[in-house]
N, C-alpha and C positions, 0 to 999 in steps of 0.2 A: 743834358748825357755825355759821360766822360768820356773820350775816343778810344781811352785804355780799357773798358770792362767791357771784357771781353763777351762776358753771358749777354749785356742787353744789345753789345752789334748781331751776335747770332741768333737770337731770337727775335728780332725788333720784325716787326710784319715789314712785308715787302723786302728786306735787308738782301736777303741772298740770292735772291734776283739779281737785280744792281751788281753784286758784289762776282757770282757764277758768267755773269756774258761777256766781260771781257775774256776771259779762258779762251773760249772758242773761235770766239773774233780775232784778237789778235797770229792762234793757232795757223786758222783759216786767213788771215792775209800773207801770212808770214809761207805760208803752204805755198801760196799761189807765186810769190816774186818766186819763190827758191823753185818753181817748176817754170815760172821763163829764161829767166838763170840758166837753167837746167838744159833748158828746152835749144836754148845761143849757144851754150857751152857742151855741148853733150855729154855732160861728164853725169856718170855713174850715181857716185858719192850724194852729188845735188840731189837727184832723181828718188835719192833710196831718202834722203833730210823731206821732200817733198811729204811720202809717201805717208813719213810718221807724221809727222806734223796733220797733214790730212783724215788721218786714221784719227789721231789725239781730237783735232777740232772736232769730227762728225761723234765721234763718244759722248766728248764734254755738251755740247745739246743735249743729251739729253734732260741731267739737270737740271740748263737756263728751260726748259720747254716747262718742267714739271712745277718748276718754283714760278714760271710766269703765272702757271695755273693754278698753282695755290694761291699765288699774290690777289690773282681779281677774286677767289673764293673767296680769300679772308679778308681783303683789304674795302672792297665793296660787295662781301655779304654776294657774290653772283646775281647782283642786277646786271640787264640785261647792256652789250657795250653798244655803244659810239660814237663817234666822230675820229678822234687822234685813236681813242685806247683802242679800238675795233681796228682801224686801219694798224694798228702796231701789232696786233695779235696776228692779221693777216697776213702780214708782212716778216714775223718772226717764222712761224710756219712755214709761209716760204723761203726763207733762209735757212731754216733749218732741213730745208726738204734738198734745197742745192747743196748746200755742203757736203749732205749722202749721197748726192748724186753725182758731184767731183771725187768722192773719194770712190764709190764704187768705179767709177769708169779708172781712174790709175789702178785698184783692187782685179777688176778686168784682164787688163792690160798684163800684167804684173802673176798672175793664174795662167793666164793662157801664154806668153811668154812676147804674144808682139809688143809692136812699138803702140807712142799712146798715140792717138785720132788728134789734130789736128786742131779739132771742133772744140777741143777741149776749153785752150783759151780763150774760145769769146765766151763761154760758157763761165769759165771762172770769172771774168773779168766780167759781163754780169750779176752773177752770186756776188760778190763786193759791192758793185754799184747796193744792189737791194739790202745787204745786209748795211752797209752807209747806209741811205734811207730808214729802216727799221731801227736800227742806234740813233737817228739822229732825232727821231719820234719818242723813242725812247728816254730820251734828254727831257723830253717839255714835257713827260710824265711825272719824271725825276725831279723838275724844277730844274735844271743844273742848262736848261735850254732859255729859262724864261727868261722874257727880254727886259727884268725891273732887274 
């Protein structure tokens, strides 16, 4: 496969999921980092950057979930899931739900004009850990983390 052949790269089975997944991961982790710094420095500009990073991370989970399900349906022809693939799917849905939950916490605080609660920071750390495990399992499925 030619690495510069855009048609084969975009139409390859499962390729879209592998490419798209990096956006919500990077946006969410950056948003969490900005949130911790904003919490410590109490700078409103960093809080705004956090909000928009989390918004984009949450929205970008939607095509990732869709392409992940399509990859399973197309690549495995809808076979029953088991093992690492089943765990990856479950943790992927949990990761997406956690990203949306963290964004909802920030959205609710912004709309109500109240300060953010302190419990969001442990929830954000939990979400980053779940995302890391999900990504690690996805690496095994794609062959990136294979022992060879």
